[in-house]
N, C-alpha and C positions, 0 to 999 in steps of 0.2 A: 090503538094501543102501540103498534109499531111506529106510527107517525110521531109519537112523542119521544122516541129514542133518537139519539144523535146519529148523524150520518156515519160516523166512524164505527159506532156500535152496531148499527144495522148491517154495514158492510162486513164486519168481522163475524157476526152471527150467520149471515148468509154464506160466507166463505166456509165457515166451520161446518154448517149443515150440509153444504154441497160436498165438501171433502168427506164427511162422515158417510153420506149416501154412496159416494163413489167407492170409498175404501171398503165399506160393508159389502157392496155388490162384488167387488174384486175378491174379498175374503171368501164370500160364499161360493164364487166360481172356483177359487183355488181349492177349497175343501172338496167340492164335488169332483174336480179334476184329479186331485190326489187319490181320492177314494176310488174313482173309476179306474185309474191306472193301476192301483194296487190290486183291485179285484180282478182286472183283466190278467194281471201277472199270476194271481192265484189260480184262475181258470186255466191258463196255459200250463201251469205246473200240474194241475189236476188231470188235464188231458194227457200230458206226457206220462204221468204215473199210471194212468189207466191203460195206456198202450203197453207199458212195461209189464204190468200184471197180466194183461191178456196174452202177451207174448210168452210169458212164463208158463201159463196154463197150456198154451199151444204146444209147447215142447215138453209137457209133462212135469213141470216144476211149479209147485204151489208156493209162491213167494209171499208167504203170509206177512213177513216183516218188511216187505219192500216199500220204500218211500217213507215219507214223513207225514202224509196226509191220511185222514181216515178213509176207509173204503168199505164197500159191500160187494160180495161175490154171490151171484145167484146161479142156481143150476137151471137146467132146461125146463123145470116145472115152475120156476119162479120162486122157489124156496131159497131162503138165505143159507148159503153154504158156509160162509164165514164172514166176519167183520174185523177189520184191522184198526189199529190205533187205540184210542181210549174207549172205543165203542164195543158193546156186546150185542148179541141178538135181542136182548131184552129192550135195548134202546130204540129199536125201529118201531115207529108209531104209524098207525094208519095202514093204507094199502102199500105193499112192497112195490118198488119201482118195476117198470116193464122190462121183460127179457127181450133179447134179440131174437129175430126169426131164426129157425133152424138152418136155413140156407142163406144167411146174411153174407154179404160180400166181406172180404178181408178188411176193407177200410170202413166198416160200419161204425158209426158213432152216434151218440144220443146225449141229450141234455134233459135231465129230470130234476124235479124238486123233491127232496127227501126230508121228512120231518123226524126229528130225533125226540123221543119221549123220555121222561124221567124214569129211572129204574134203580131202586135200592140206594146204596151209598153214592152212586154217580149222579143222583138227581140234582145235586148242587153244582155240578161242573158246568163249564161254559157252553157245552153242546146241548144241554138239557132244554127241552121245550122250544127249540129253534128249528127253522126250516132252512136248508142249504141247497145251493145249486150243485148237482152231481153230474160229472162228465162220464159218459158211458162208453165202453169199448167191448169187443166181442172176441171170443176164442172158440174155434170150431171143435167138433167131435174128433178125438184123437185115439190112436192105438199105440201100445208100447210093446216092445219085444222083451221077454223075460231073459234072465241070465243063462238059462239052460237050453236056449235055442228053440223054445216052444213057439208056436204061432203067436201073432200079435193079439193082445187082449184089449178090448175096448175100455176106455176110461169113461168116467161120468162126464157127460158134456152134452151140448156146448155150454160154455160159461159166459155170463155177462158180468162185467166188472164196472162198478160205479165208484168214482173217487170224488169226495166232497171238496169243492172249492171254498175253503173257509175264508171269511172276510176279516179274520182276526188281525192280520197285518195292516189292512186298510184302516180298521178301527183304531189300532195302536197309533198309526200315523196321525189320525184325527185327534186322538187324545194328547199327542205331543204338540200339534200345531194350534189347537183351540185356545189354550191359555195365552199363547203368544199373540194370536189374533184378537182375543178379548181385551188384552191390555194395549196392544199396539195400535189397533184401529182408532179407539177413542183418543189415545195419546197423539197420534198423527193428526187427527181432525182438530184437536185442541191447538197443536203446534201451527197448523194452517191458519186457524182463527187468530192466534197471536201475531203471526206474520202479517195477516191482513190488517190487523189493528195497527201494527207498526208502519206498514206501507201506506195505509190511509192517512195516518198521522203525518208522515213525511210528505205525502202528496198534498195534504191540506195546509201545510205550513205556509206556502205562498199565499193562500187565501186568507189566512189569519194575518199575514203581513199587510195584505191589501186592505183588510177590514180595519186594522189598527191605524193605517195611514189615512183612510177615509174618515175615521173618527176624529183625527186631528185637523182635518181640513174644514175650516170655517168660512164664514162670509168674507173675512179679510185675509184668508190664506189660500186663495184660489190658485196661487202660483205653484203650490206643491203638487207632486204627482206620485202615484202609487208605483211600487217596484214591479218591474216586468221580469219574470223568471226566464232563464235561458232555455227552458225545455221546448218551447215552440208548440206546446199543446193547447188545449182549450183554455187552461188557466192563463197562459201567456196571452192568448187572443182576448180573453176577458179583461186582462190588465191593460192591454193596448186600447181596447174599446173604452174602458173607464177613463184612461188618460185623454183620449180624443174627446170624450164627453166633458171632461174638466176643461179642456182647451176651449170648447164652445162656450161653456159657462163663464170662463174667464173673459173671453172676448165679449160675450153678452153683457157681463157686469161692467167691463170697461166702457162699452158703447153706451150702456145706460147711464153711467156716471158722467160721461162726456155729454150725452144728450141732455141730462138734467142741468149740467153747468151751462151748456149753450142756450137752453131754453130760459134759464134764469137770466143770462146775460141779455138775451133778446128782449125779454119782458122788462128788464130794468130800464133800458133806454127810453122807450115811449112813456113809461110811468114817470121816470125822472123829468122828461121834457114836459109832460102834462102838469106835474106838480110845480115845476119852476114857473111855467106860464101862469098858473093859477095864483101862486104866491106873489109874483110881481104885479099881477092885475089887482089883487086885493090890497097890496101894500101901497099902490099909487092908483086908486080908482079914478081920480080926476084926470090923470094923464093917460089912461088906458084906452086904446082903440078897441072897444068891446066887440064889434063885429070881427075884427082881425083876430083878437084873442080867442073868440069862440071858434073861428075857423081852424086855428092852430090846435086848440083842444080837440076839436072834432077829428082832425087828421090823426092825432095821437090815439084817440079812442078807436078810430077805424083800423089803425095798424094793430092795436091790441086785439081787436075783435078778429081780424084776419089771422093773426098769429095763434090766437086761442082756438079758432076753428081748425087750423092746420094741425095743431097739437092733438086736438080731440079726434080728428080724422085718423091720424097715425095710431092713436091709442085704440080706437074702435077697430081699426084694420087688423089687429092681432086676434080678433075673435071671428071665426068663420060665420057665425050667425048674423053678423052685421054686414056681410058682403053685399046684400041686396038681392033682389029677385033676378034670376038668370033668364034672359030672353035672347032672341036673335036680333043683333044690332047691325045696322048698315053703317060701316065706317065712312063711306063716301058721303052719306047724308049728314053725318056728324060734322065732317069737315066743311061742307057747304053751309050748314047752319051756323057754325062758329064764325066763318068768314063773313057771313051776312051781319052777324052781331057786332063784329069788330070794325068793319069798314067805316061806319059812321063815327066811330070813336077815334080811330087812328088817322083818319083823313087820307091824304094821298101818299104820305110817307110814314112808314114803309108800305109799299103796295102789297096786297095779299092776293096770291094766285092759287087757285085750287086745280089740281090735276087728278081728277077721279071720275073718269067718264062712265065707269061701270060700277054696279053695286058690289061691295065687298062685305060679305056677311061673316060675322063671328058670333059666338055665344058668350054672353056675359051681362054685366050690369050696365045699363045705358047711362045711368047717372055717373058711375065711376069712370067709365070710358070717356064720357063727355068731359069730366074733370081732368083726366090724364091729358087729353089733347089740348085742353085749355091751358094747362100748366106749361106744356111744351110751346104753345103759341105765345104765351106771355113771355117766356124766356127768350124766344126768337125775336119777338117784337122789341125787347129791350136792347138787343145787341145788333139788330139788322141796320144796315146802312140805307138800303133802298128797297129791298124786296124780301118777302117771306113766301116760300112755296110750300103748300100742303099737298101731299099726294098719297094715294092708296091704290093698291093693286092686289090681285089674286095670283098666287104662285102655286107650283105643284106641291110645296111643303106647307102651305098655309097662307096667311094674309100678312102683307107688309104695309106699314104706314110710315111715311117720312115727313119730317119737318125740317126745312132747310132755310138758312138765312145767309146773307152776304156780309156778315159782321167779321170780327177779328178771329172767330173760330175758337176751338178748345185745344190747348196744348196736349200732345199725346200722353205725357206723363200724368195729366189730370183727368183723363177720360173715365177713369173708374171712381176717382175721389168725388167728382161733382154730384154723384148720386147719394152721397152721405148727407144726413141732416145738417143744416146750418153751414154748408160749405159755400164760400164765395171765392171766386178766383181773383176778383178785383177788390181787394180790401180797401182801396182808396176811395171807391165810389160811395156815395151816400147810401144809407140803409133804405131810405125811402125809394130811391131809384133802383136799388139792387134787390129789393124784396127781402123776405125773411130767411131765405136759404132752405126752405122746406119744399118748394114746388117740385123740383126734380126728384127729391127723395120720395114724395108722395106718388109721383108718376111711375117711378121704378117699382114701388110697392104694389100699385094697382096692376102693373104688367105682370109681376110675379104671381099675384093671386088669380090672374086669368090664364095661367099656364104659359105665359109668353116671356119675352125678354125685351129690355130697352137698353140700347147702347149708343155710343157715339161712333159713327163710321167716318172713314176718310172722305174728305171733300177737297176739291181744288181750291175752293175759297169758302170762308165762313164755316159754320157748324152744320152738321148733318146728323140729326137724331133719327134712329131707325127703331121702330116698334114691330116685333114679329109675334103674331098670335096664331093659334090653331084655328083653322076654318071650321065651319059648321059641318 
């Protein structure tokens, strides 16, 4: 149910409920604190009045009207001697409060619970039927001297005085503050919810701007970017991440368009040559050297086949399931195997030399690693003057394979560009001699998918391609 609500509404409801709970708890504590404080003040007043009454009896003065709180005076037998305030002896319900011991100390005090029962017309007053806390004090047995000089006569005593600590002031304060709290707490919670609504709306405004901009970005508008707020918070980081993703998408789209254009250009040349050869042969069959024409057509078909295989390899390489079975591969054995295959083909020039005395083990696809080295070897063989050196060694950080030639080398400014598809540094050379321009791109792709890197390193002479792979 809540999942169907908007983020703004859920946030506002959660903030309002949290504020309502906190304010309600605070209001409940405030009521209790005010009530307890007022009741403690009433008990202090009752205790003070009880001391005053007992002091009056101590000096032979019956202060019946002393103080403002109701009180009860008991004689030594526990009988009610008098009751002050709006109470009468008929109001006292149940057992009378306890009296002080006859030899109680002067500072004797007691706290009792006194129940006031209804009696006659007073039954409807606010004392009727309630139980109050009574603060007790003690007045000892006294004697007084009459005016004629006669000996002292004993007074009735001792007396126990109880003064009721009435909670009426505390209840009145609650009656005053309760309407304020009942209106103020929900109003404050509603105000918090509205503020949360407004704050969430303002906080989500950049998200809406990002959404609107993303909705406008289409296949042909990848150059647009979403606005980045200046807050520096999570939304700003999301906007920067979105722009970085759009940068990658734009670069990928540009590379894809360029790749399609380059592939179309590469395919057009052998197709055009093949068609021209066939048209000329058919137009003049009596003057055509059919074996030569067939060889030229076969050369064009072989070039088309090689280019198609390279393109399919790059396309399949985008899917991890086509990477081939991962096994332990000895790079030294791969170098020696390729050198043995190439020597009968290339003859004496350029010379192939293998420098891999020990086994260099990596984990990967043997077929793909074999093709990686073969592409590097084909590139080196095309540019070498006299020698191509293949080497492999184990290092502390992994495995290193190098392919070096003594040709013209690679200019430093082109050492990154040559790994892009259809890149040729020598545009003047023939396409048949220079290849399709996909060999190094395929080699770099294979290296990346095996967790390694392929780069052109500095060499005193010629080109030096360095492949670094993690060891087993």
